[in-house]
C-alpha positions in Angstrom: -28.3 3.5 -61.6 -28.1 7.2 -62.1 -30.9 9.3 -60.5 -31.7 12.7 -62.0 -34.1 15.1 -60.3 -35.7 18.4 -61.3 -37.5 20.6 -58.8 -39.9 23.1 -60.2 -41.5 26.1 -58.6 -44.6 27.3 -60.7 -46.3 30.5 -59.7 -50.0 30.3 -61.1 -52.9 33.0 -61.4 -56.1 31.3 -61.5 -57.9 33.6 -63.8 -61.7 32.8 -63.5 -61.9 31.9 -59.6 -64.2 34.0 -57.6 -63.8 31.9 -54.5 -61.4 29.5 -52.7 -63.7 26.8 -53.7 -63.4 27.6 -57.2 -59.7 28.0 -57.1 -59.2 24.7 -55.1 -61.3 22.9 -57.9 -58.8 24.1 -60.5 -55.6 23.4 -58.5 -57.0 19.9 -57.5 -57.5 19.0 -61.2 -54.0 20.3 -62.0 -52.2 18.4 -59.2 -54.3 15.3 -60.2 -53.4 15.6 -64.0 -49.5 15.9 -63.0 -49.5 13.4 -60.2 -50.8 10.6 -62.6 -47.8 10.5 -64.5 -44.9 8.2 -63.6 -41.8 10.2 -62.2 -43.6 13.2 -61.2 -44.8 14.3 -57.6 -46.7 17.6 -57.0 -47.9 19.7 -54.1 -49.4 23.2 -53.8 -46.8 24.9 -51.6 -47.9 28.5 -51.4 -50.8 30.8 -51.5 -53.2 28.3 -50.3 -55.5 31.1 -48.9 -55.6 33.2 -51.9 -58.3 32.6 -54.3 -56.4 33.8 -57.6 -52.9 32.5 -56.8 -51.3 29.2 -56.3 -47.7 28.1 -56.2 -47.0 24.5 -57.0 -43.9 22.5 -56.1 -43.1 19.5 -58.6 -40.4 17.0 -58.4 -39.5 15.0 -61.5 -37.4 12.0 -61.2 -35.8 10.1 -64.0 -32.7 7.8 -64.6 -31.9 9.3 -68.4 -31.6 13.0 -69.0 -33.8 12.6 -72.0 -36.8 11.3 -70.0 -36.0 14.1 -67.4 -36.3 16.9 -70.0 -39.3 15.1 -71.5 -41.1 15.2 -68.1 -40.2 18.8 -67.2 -41.7 19.6 -70.8 -44.8 17.9 -69.9 -45.4 19.7 -66.8 -44.7 23.0 -68.7 -47.0 22.1 -71.5 -49.7 20.9 -69.0 -49.7 24.3 -67.1 -49.8 26.2 -70.4 -52.5 24.3 -71.8 -55.0 25.1 -69.2 -57.2 28.0 -70.0 -58.1 28.6 -66.3 -54.4 29.4 -65.6 -51.9 32.0 -66.3 -48.4 30.6 -65.7 -46.6 33.6 -63.9 -43.4 31.8 -63.4 -41.6 28.4 -63.9 -38.3 27.9 -62.0 -36.4 24.5 -62.6 -33.5 23.4 -60.3 -31.8 20.1 -61.6 -30.1 17.9 -59.3 -27.7 15.0 -60.2 -26.7 12.2 -57.8 -23.2 12.5 -59.4 -22.8 15.8 -57.7 
């Protein structure tokens, strides 16, 4: 079986947060929404102590290229759909077990 992996680094600005508590509420809801999908793992990897910034690391795993792209697009769409967020950057690194 072929294993395809995409690693995503998403830099976020939490626009309405006035405290770390507000920021963590927003980030936790985004992480929960992403992690609930099969084939996606996510964690906050930077800016944990800044109240208007966050960096998420997202791992996407699939056995077919079309499914991998669908999941990457779902991550992008979810981050763009959140009114409390500005997506500052979205970097993707694709890995393939055939390499």
